[in-house]
C-alpha positions as CSV (number, residue, x, y, z in Angstrom):
1,M,152.6,274.5,102.2
2,S,149.0,273.8,103.4
3,W,147.1,270.7,102.8
4,D,143.3,270.7,102.9
5,V,142.6,267.2,104.1
6,S,139.2,266.0,105.2
7,E,139.0,264.2,108.5
8,E,135.9,262.3,107.4
9,T,136.0,258.7,106.3
10,M,134.8,258.1,102.7
11,M,132.2,255.4,102.1
12,F,132.7,252.8,99.4
13,K,129.8,250.6,98.3
14,V,129.4,248.0,95.7
15,Q,126.0,246.6,94.7
16,A,125.1,243.1,95.8
17,E,124.7,241.9,92.2
18,E,128.3,243.0,91.4
19,V,129.6,241.0,94.4
20,N,127.8,237.9,93.3
21,Q,129.1,238.3,89.8
22,A,132.6,238.7,91.1
23,R,132.3,235.5,93.2
24,D,131.1,233.5,90.2
25,I,133.8,234.8,87.9
26,L,136.5,234.2,90.4
27,Q,135.4,230.6,90.8
28,Q,135.4,230.1,87.0
29,V,138.8,231.7,86.6
30,H,140.2,229.7,89.5
31,E,139.0,226.4,87.9
32,A,140.4,227.3,84.5
33,L,143.8,228.1,86.0
34,K,143.8,224.8,87.9
35,E,142.8,222.9,84.8
36,K,145.8,224.4,82.9
37,G,148.2,223.5,85.8
38,Y,148.8,227.0,87.1
39,N,148.8,228.0,90.8
40,P,145.5,230.0,90.8
41,I,146.4,232.1,93.8
42,N,149.7,233.2,92.4
43,Q,148.2,234.0,89.1
44,L,145.3,236.0,90.5
45,V,147.7,238.0,92.8
46,G,149.9,238.8,89.8
47,Y,146.8,240.0,87.9
48,L,145.5,242.1,90.9
49,L,148.9,243.7,91.5
50,S,149.7,244.5,87.9
51,G,146.4,244.7,86.1
52,D,148.0,242.6,83.3
53,P,145.5,240.0,82.0
54,A,148.3,237.9,80.7
55,Y,148.4,236.4,84.2
56,I,145.1,234.7,83.5
57,T,144.7,231.9,81.0
58,S,142.4,232.2,78.1
59,H,141.3,228.6,78.7
60,G,137.6,228.4,79.4
61,N,137.2,232.1,78.5
62,A,138.8,233.0,81.9
63,R,140.7,236.0,80.6
64,S,137.6,237.6,79.1
65,L,135.6,236.8,82.2
66,I,138.1,238.4,84.6
67,R,138.2,241.6,82.4
68,R,134.5,242.1,83.0
69,L,135.3,243.1,86.6
70,E,137.2,246.0,88.0
71,R,140.0,245.0,90.2
72,D,138.4,246.7,93.2
73,E,135.3,244.5,92.8
74,I,137.6,241.4,92.9
75,L,139.4,242.7,96.0
76,E,136.1,243.5,97.8
77,E,134.9,239.9,97.2
78,L,138.2,238.5,98.4
79,V,138.2,240.6,101.6
80,K,134.6,239.9,102.3
81,S,135.0,236.1,101.8
82,Y,138.2,236.0,104.0
83,L,136.6,238.0,106.9
84,E,133.4,236.1,106.8
85,K,135.3,232.8,107.3
86,K,137.1,234.1,110.4
C-alpha cells in the first residue's frame, strides 16, 4: 500500500475581524455562564470537544452567540490569547 503524503506544511488563516468577533462572543458567553453559576472553563471545554451546544446556557443569548462561530475560530482565539500572555 502506498500513501501519497505531501511533505509541505499547510497554511491556515482566519481574518482579523473573525478573531475579534470570536473574542467578543467568548467574553459574553463566559459572563453568561458565570452569572448562571456554571464553571465557564469546563462548559466551554465540553462544548469544544463535543460540539454540543447544550454545554452553553441560553441565558443572555449565549447559546445562540456561540453557534455563530466555528469551533476552529474559537480554538484559534484561545491559542492566540494564551500564547500572547506567555
